[in-house]
C-alpha positions in Angstrom: -0.2 0.1 -0.3 1.7 3.4 -1.4 0.2 5.9 1.0 1.1 3.8 3.7 4.7 3.0 2.3 4.9 7.0 1.8 3.7 7.9 5.8 6.3 5.4 7.3 9.1 6.8 5.0 8.3 10.5 6.1 8.2 9.4 9.5 11.2 7.5 9.2 13.2 10.8 7.5 11.8 13.2 10.3 13.3 11.1 12.9 16.3 9.7 11.3 16.0 6.3 12.3 12.5 4.8 14.0 12.3 1.5 16.4 11.3 -1.9 14.6 8.1 -1.5 16.9 7.0 1.8 15.7 7.1 0.5 11.8 5.3 -2.9 12.9 3.0 -0.3 14.7 2.4 1.9 11.5 2.1 -1.2 9.2 -0.7 -3.1 11.3 -2.1 -0.3 12.9 -2.4 2.5 11.2 -6.1 4.0 11.4 -6.8 4.3 8.0 -4.2 1.9 6.1 -3.0 -0.4 8.5 -3.6 -4.5 7.9 -5.6 -4.9 11.3 -7.7 -1.6 9.9 -8.4 -1.7 7.0 -11.4 -3.9 4.8 -8.7 -6.4 3.8 -9.7 -10.2 4.0 -6.9 -11.4 6.5 -8.5 -15.1 7.7 -9.3 -17.9 5.8 -9.0 -19.6 2.7 -9.3 -16.2 0.4 -6.8 -14.4 3.9 -3.2 -15.0 4.6 -3.9 -17.4 7.3 -5.9 -19.4 9.6 -7.1 -19.3 13.2 -8.8 -21.9 15.5 -12.4 -20.7 15.3 -12.4 -20.8 11.5 -11.2 -24.3 11.6 -14.3 -25.7 13.0 -17.2 -24.7 15.7 -15.8 -27.0 18.4 -13.0 -24.8 19.2 -16.0 -22.1 20.3 -18.1 -24.6 22.1 -15.1 -25.8 24.0 -14.2 -22.4 25.1 -18.1 -21.7 25.7 -18.0 -24.9 28.3 -14.9 -23.3 29.7 -16.5 -20.4 30.4 -19.3 -22.2 31.8 -17.3 -23.3 34.3 -15.5 -20.4 35.3 -19.1 -18.6 35.7 -20.1 -21.9 38.1 -16.7 -21.6 40.3 -17.3 -17.6 40.6 -21.0 -18.3 42.4 -22.8 -17.9 39.2 -23.1 -14.3 39.4 -23.2 -11.8 36.5 -20.5 -13.0 34.4 -19.1 -10.3 31.4 -16.9 -11.8 28.7 -14.4 -9.5 27.0 -12.9 -10.6 23.7 -9.8 -9.0 22.0 -10.2 -8.4 18.4 -12.8 -10.5 17.4 -12.2 -10.9 13.1 -15.5 -11.6 11.8 -16.9 -12.8 15.2 -16.8 -16.6 14.3 -15.8 -17.1 18.1 -18.2 -14.7 19.5 -20.7 -16.6 17.2 -19.7 -20.2 18.1 -19.4 -19.2 21.5 -22.8 -17.6 22.3 -24.7 -19.7 20.1 -23.2 -22.5 21.7 -24.0 -21.0 25.5 -27.9 -20.5 24.3 -28.4 -23.9 23.3 -26.5 -26.1 25.9 -26.3 -23.3 29.5 -29.4 -21.3 29.0 -29.1 -20.4 32.8 -25.5 -19.1 32.4 -27.2 -17.3 29.1 -29.1 -15.2 31.1 -26.2 -13.8 33.1 -23.6 -13.3 30.8 -22.7 -10.0 28.4 -20.1 -10.5 25.4 -17.9 -7.5 24.9 -16.1 -7.5 21.8 -12.6 -5.0 21.8 -12.6 -4.0 18.4 -11.2 -0.6 16.4 -11.5 -1.8 13.1 -15.3 -0.6 11.8 -15.2 -3.1 8.8 -14.7 -5.9 11.2 -17.6 -4.4 13.3 -19.9 -4.3 10.9 -19.0 -8.4 9.9 -19.4 -9.0 13.2 -22.9 -7.4 13.8 -24.0 -9.2 10.5 -22.9 -13.0 12.0 -24.6 -12.5 15.5 -27.7 -11.3 14.0 -27.7 -14.5 11.5 -28.2 -16.1 15.3 -30.5 -13.6 16.4 -28.2 -12.3 18.8 -30.3 -9.3 21.1 -28.2 -6.1 21.1 -28.4 -6.3 25.0 -25.8 -9.0 25.1 -23.3 -7.9 22.8 -21.2 -4.5 23.1 -18.5 -2.9 21.1 -15.8 -1.3 22.7 -12.2 0.0 22.1 -8.8 -0.4 24.0 -5.9 2.3 23.3 -2.7 2.8 26.0 -5.1 4.6 28.2 -6.6 1.5 28.5 -10.3 0.7 27.9 -13.6 1.9 27.2 -15.6 0.1 29.8 -15.6 0.1 33.5 -14.1 -2.8 35.5 -16.2 -6.6 35.2 -16.6 -9.4 36.8 -16.1 -12.6 34.4 -13.1 -13.3 32.0 -11.0 -12.0 29.2 -10.4 -14.0 26.5 -7.9 -13.2 23.2 -7.5 -15.7 20.9 -4.4 -15.0 18.5 -4.2 -11.5 20.1 -0.9 -11.4 21.3 1.4 -12.4 18.7 0.5 -9.3 16.6 1.4 -6.6 19.3 4.5 -4.6 18.1 7.6 -5.5 19.0 11.5 -4.2 19.6 13.7 -6.4 17.8 17.1 -7.1 20.1 20.4 -8.8 18.5 23.9 -9.5 20.2 26.9 -7.8 18.3 30.1 -7.9 19.6 28.9 -9.4 22.8 26.8 -6.0 23.4 23.2 -6.3 22.9 22.0 -4.1 20.6 18.6 -2.7 19.0 17.3 -3.1 15.5 16.1 0.4 13.9 14.5 1.1 10.7 15.7 3.5 8.3 15.4 4.3 4.7 17.5 5.8 1.5 16.8 5.4 -2.3 17.4 1.7 -2.3 14.6 1.3 0.2 14.3 0.4 4.2 17.6 -0.8 5.6 18.4 -1.5 9.3 20.8 -0.2 12.1 21.9 -1.8 15.0 22.3 1.1 17.7 21.9 1.6 21.4 19.0 -0.3 22.9 16.1 2.1 23.2 14.7 3.5 26.7 11.6 1.8 26.7 13.2 -1.4 26.6 13.7 -1.7 30.3 16.9 -3.5 32.2 15.1 -6.7 32.8 14.7 -7.5 29.8 18.2 -6.9 28.6 19.2 -9.2 31.5 16.9 -11.4 30.4 18.0 -12.0 26.9 21.6 -11.8 27.7 21.3 -15.1 29.7 19.1 -16.4 26.5 21.4 -15.1 23.4 24.9 -16.0 22.0 26.9 -13.6 19.8 24.5 -13.2 16.4 21.2 -14.2 17.8 18.2 -11.9 17.5 14.9 -11.6 19.5 11.6 -9.9 20.3 10.4 -7.7 23.2 6.9 -7.2 23.4 6.0 -4.1 25.6 2.6 -3.8 24.7 2.0 -7.3 25.9 2.9 -6.3 29.2 1.0 -3.0 29.2 -2.1 -4.7 27.8 -2.1 -7.1 30.5 -2.0 -4.3 33.2 -5.2 -2.5 31.6 -6.7 -6.1 31.9 -5.8 -6.8 35.4 -7.1 -2.7 36.2 -10.7 -3.6 34.0 -11.4 -7.0 35.9 -12.7 -6.8 39.6 -12.7 -11.2 39.9 -12.2 -13.6 37.4 -9.5 -14.8 34.8 -7.5 -14.5 31.8 -7.6 -16.9 29.0 -5.0 -16.3 26.5 -4.6 -18.5 23.0 -1.9 -17.9 21.3 1.2 -19.5 19.5 4.5 -19.2 21.3 6.4 -20.5 24.5 7.9 -20.0 27.7 11.2 -17.6 27.3 13.7 -20.6 27.9 11.5 -22.7 25.3 11.2 -19.9 22.6 14.6 -19.6 21.9 15.6 -23.5 22.6 13.1 -24.4 19.3 13.6 -21.2 17.2 17.4 -20.5 17.3 19.4 -17.6 16.5 16.7 -15.9 14.1 14.0 -14.6 16.2 10.2 -15.5 15.8 9.5 -12.2 13.7 7.6 -13.5 10.5 4.9 -12.3 8.0 1.8 -14.3 6.3 0.7 -13.3 3.2 -1.7 -15.6 1.2 -0.7 -18.0 3.3 2.7 -18.0 2.8 5.5 -17.4 5.6 8.1 -14.3 5.0 10.7 -12.5 6.4 10.2 -9.5 4.1 8.8 -7.4 6.6 9.3 -4.0 4.5 7.3 -5.3 1.6 3.9 -4.8 1.3 3.5 -2.6 4.7 -0.4 -2.5 5.6 -1.0 -5.8 3.1 0.8 -8.5 4.9 0.3 -9.5 8.9 3.6 -9.5 11.2 3.9 -11.5 14.2 6.0 -12.6 16.6 5.6 -15.9 19.3 4.4 -14.9 22.4 6.8 -15.2 25.4 4.3 -16.4 27.7 6.8 -15.9 30.7 6.5 -12.7 30.4 2.8 -12.5 30.2 3.5 -14.7 33.6 5.7 -12.6 34.8 3.9 -9.0 34.4 0.6 -11.1 35.1 1.8 -11.7 39.0 3.0 -8.0 39.3 -0.4 -6.6 38.6 -2.4 -9.5 40.8 -3.1 -12.0 38.3 -2.2 -15.3 39.4 -1.3 -18.2 37.2 -4.0 -20.9 36.8 -2.5 -23.1 34.5 0.1 -22.9 31.6 -0.2 -26.0 28.5 -0.6 -26.6 24.8 -4.1 -26.3 22.9 -3.6 -29.8 22.6 -3.6 -31.0 26.0 -6.4 -28.1 26.6 -8.8 -29.1 24.0 -8.1 -33.4 25.0 -9.3 -31.9 29.2 -12.2 -30.3 27.7 -13.3 -33.2 25.8 -12.7 -32.7 22.3 -13.0 -36.4 21.2 -15.6 -36.8 22.5 -17.6 -34.0 20.7 -15.5 -35.0 17.7 -17.9 -38.5 18.3 -20.9 -36.5 18.4 -20.7 -34.8 14.9 -21.2 -37.1 11.5 -17.7 -38.3 11.2 -17.3 -37.2 7.5 -13.5 -37.6 6.6 -13.5 -33.5 6.0 -14.6 -33.1 9.6 -12.1 -35.1 11.5 -9.5 -33.6 9.5 -10.1 -30.3 10.2 -11.1 -31.2 14.1 -7.8 -33.3 14.5 -5.6 -30.1 12.9 -6.8 -28.2 16.3 -5.3 -30.5 18.6 -2.7 -32.7 16.4 1.2 -31.8 17.4 1.4 -31.3 13.9 -1.2 -29.0 13.2 -2.5 -26.3 15.8 -1.8 -28.2 19.2 1.8 -28.1 20.3 2.8 -24.8 18.6 -0.3 -22.9 20.3 -0.3 -22.6 24.0 -3.0 -21.6 26.8 -2.5 -19.4 29.2 -5.0 -18.8 32.0 -4.4 -16.5 34.8 -7.0 -15.6 38.0 -7.8 -12.8 40.3 -9.9 -12.7 43.6 -10.8 -16.3 42.6 -9.7 -19.0 45.3 -8.0 -21.9 44.1 -9.8 -22.5 40.9 -9.8 -25.7 39.3 -10.2 -25.7 35.8 -11.5 -28.9 33.6 -9.3 -27.9 31.0 -6.1 -27.7 33.1 -6.3 -31.3 34.4 -3.9 -34.1 33.6 -4.9 -36.3 30.8 -4.4 -39.3 32.9 -7.3 -38.4 34.8 -9.3 -38.8 31.7 -11.6 -41.8 30.6 -10.6 -42.9 27.2 
């Protein structure tokens, strides 16, 4: 998108160089031309990637089961579900449809908030929800900015599926045994990278953490936005849970599995590339989530770790095999659902982190040991 490219170049010329996080912020979240704020088809066959809710409705049904259990654990009081960035609304639609059908008492006691700034996405979400006859009082739309959320404190659950991975990241690398930050500049040949001092935003704590894990020449990403988001989440959560589903791992796991190149990748028409400066506003840019960072930030903000596991474990514990047995068992459905929990599909690369606040020692079905299941 040439207009966005020109705007980024203008910003670079004004400052000389910008942190990669600033480039990524403009490429993904520019109010008019950013990837997530445009009317571009992002998810599904005609988009750039697939997400779990687009694979099969069983994913949303199992999340609905988990939310209903959280509601019971919290004493069956009024319960608010807050979903971060709902794309076309598939997950929201599947969750609400399942709650309405399977948990009518819960349905009478919950409200759903979609946090969405993209006006095109909002319209698509509203149309989808209208198709299952969801009333206006059940769902409302709000926004999130660096100042926080546009709604009051809630009791319930903050839910995100592939949200944190798309928050802008700073890129660091070890050069001559010193940690440097990668900045973006521009000349007649195009965008190019500059290694320079780590910006003040990247705290001393991060530098110490990554120097432990990185060797000469290795790169990594620092997601400051994830920590800020989680602090705002805790401020708005009076009592309840935070359910974060995304691809990533603990800090140890990230650098053991991904090696020296970091985890930053672009997705364009179902292909993966590292051409970060090509097609700004037209391709997704993401980095694996450091769940250790989320756990530590959460604790400092008053969120206790309920549990952390692979998506495969989580869905099996919630009963995905039983749900699959209740379908028509055609080969297409079996293969789709299998992709959600198979280790070579989404099962192992996606992780589930659940945190809680002001809930005493919650025991959740999705986190129970798999050996306890009746197979």
